[in-house]
C-alpha positions in Angstrom: 108.6 91.3 132.1 106.9 88.0 131.5 104.7 86.8 128.7 101.6 87.3 130.8 102.6 91.0 131.5 103.1 91.5 127.8 99.7 90.0 126.8 97.8 91.8 129.4 99.6 95.1 128.8 99.1 94.9 125.0 95.4 94.2 125.6 95.0 97.1 127.9 96.9 99.6 125.6 95.4 98.4 122.3 91.9 97.8 123.5 91.8 101.1 125.5 93.3 103.1 122.7 91.0 101.8 120.0 88.0 102.1 122.3 88.8 105.8 122.9 89.4 106.3 119.2 86.1 104.6 118.4 84.3 106.8 120.8 85.9 110.0 119.5 85.8 109.2 115.8 82.3 107.8 115.9 82.7 104.0 115.5 85.2 104.0 112.7 85.8 100.3 113.3 82.1 99.6 113.0 82.4 100.9 109.5 85.1 98.4 108.8 82.9 95.6 110.0 80.1 96.9 107.8 82.5 96.9 104.8 83.2 93.3 105.5 79.5 92.6 105.5 79.4 91.8 109.2 76.5 94.2 109.8 75.1 92.9 113.1 74.5 94.6 116.4 73.8 93.7 120.0 70.5 95.3 121.1 71.2 98.2 118.8 74.9 98.7 119.7 77.7 97.9 117.4 79.8 94.9 118.6 83.0 96.9 118.1 82.9 98.9 121.4 81.8 95.8 123.3 84.8 93.8 122.0 87.2 96.7 122.6 85.8 97.2 126.1 86.3 93.6 126.8 89.9 93.6 125.5 90.8 96.7 127.4 89.4 95.5 130.7 90.8 92.0 130.2 94.2 93.6 130.1 93.6 95.8 133.1 92.1 92.9 135.1 95.0 90.6 134.2 97.6 93.2 135.3 95.7 93.8 138.5 95.6 90.0 139.2 99.3 89.6 138.5 100.7 92.6 140.3 98.2 93.6 143.0 97.0 90.4 144.4 99.7 88.0 143.1 97.1 85.6 141.7 99.4 83.9 139.3 98.8 83.5 135.5 95.7 81.2 135.9 94.0 83.3 138.5 94.9 86.5 136.7 93.3 85.1 133.6 90.0 84.4 135.5 90.1 87.9 137.0 90.9 89.3 133.5 87.9 87.5 132.0 85.6 88.8 134.7 86.9 92.3 134.3 86.6 92.0 130.5 82.9 91.0 130.8 82.4 94.0 133.1 84.2 96.3 130.7 82.0 95.0 127.8 78.9 95.7 129.9 80.0 99.2 130.8 80.8 99.9 127.1 77.3 98.6 126.2 75.6 100.8 128.8 77.6 103.9 127.7 76.8 103.4 124.0 73.1 102.7 124.7 72.9 106.1 126.6 74.7 107.9 123.8 72.4 106.2 121.2 69.3 107.4 123.1 70.7 110.9 123.3 70.8 111.1 119.5 68.0 113.0 117.8 65.6 110.8 115.9 63.8 113.7 114.4 64.4 113.9 110.7 62.8 116.2 108.2 62.9 116.9 104.5 63.6 120.2 102.9 59.9 120.2 101.9 59.0 120.6 105.6 60.8 124.0 105.5 58.3 125.5 103.0 56.5 128.3 104.7 59.3 129.0 107.2 61.2 132.2 107.4 64.9 132.9 107.6 67.5 135.6 107.1 69.7 135.9 104.0 73.3 135.5 105.2 75.0 135.6 101.8 73.2 137.8 99.2 71.2 136.0 96.6 71.6 137.3 93.0 68.5 136.9 90.8 68.2 133.3 89.6 71.6 132.4 91.3 72.5 131.0 94.7 73.1 132.6 98.0 72.7 131.4 101.6 69.8 131.6 104.1 70.1 131.1 107.8 66.9 129.4 109.0 65.9 128.1 112.4 64.0 124.8 111.9 63.4 121.7 114.0 65.2 123.1 117.0 68.5 124.0 115.2 69.9 126.6 112.9 70.6 125.6 109.3 72.7 127.5 106.8 71.0 126.5 103.5 71.7 127.3 99.9 68.9 129.2 98.4 67.8 130.9 95.2 65.3 133.5 94.3 63.7 135.1 91.2 64.8 138.6 92.3 68.0 139.9 93.9 67.9 139.7 97.7 70.6 141.4 99.7 72.1 139.9 102.9 70.2 140.6 106.1 66.8 140.6 104.6 64.0 138.3 105.9 62.8 135.7 103.4 60.1 133.1 103.3 60.7 129.6 101.9 58.3 129.2 99.0 59.5 125.9 97.4 62.3 123.4 97.1 64.4 122.9 93.9 66.6 119.8 94.2 68.6 120.3 97.4 68.1 124.0 97.5 65.5 126.3 99.0 63.5 128.8 96.8 62.9 131.9 98.8 61.1 135.2 98.3 61.1 138.4 100.3 58.8 138.2 103.3 56.7 141.4 103.1 55.0 140.7 106.4 58.1 140.4 108.6 60.4 143.2 109.5 64.1 142.9 108.9 64.6 143.0 112.7 64.9 139.3 113.3 63.5 136.2 111.6 61.5 133.6 113.4 60.9 130.0 112.5 57.4 128.6 111.9 58.6 125.3 113.2 
């Protein structure tokens, strides 16, 4: 095994492994760059996956050049560079698609006032329990309090917000056979 094999092999293994880890663990290395105050991006994409995509494909292209077409070290380095640029481009495209798939809809707890939900963990009077509420297209299990005791399974209406918790009351209009969201 020559030095070029070692360099290209390490680039492939390290770049590919870290790129996979970054994809799975949600840009952990981008957080490291942020901690070092290198908070920049390339058209909305962190530079970390671009760099790792380049390094991984640089290694793959170099090994391809060395062993598949016997291009020698210089030719393999040119092939590796072209493959690295292609890899960075593919990583950029993949992360752009993932970024566009993320929900941009945000809401505050205040937006939940008026919605209905079902008590999942009973709420003792003036203490906390849990309410399952469908809001903004997803289900949320929220901490809630009430002035009166409300057993699990009852339908409630959000009447206010106290800090990070919902304030609920029994919903006299709705039956206990299924809560619906107002959102």
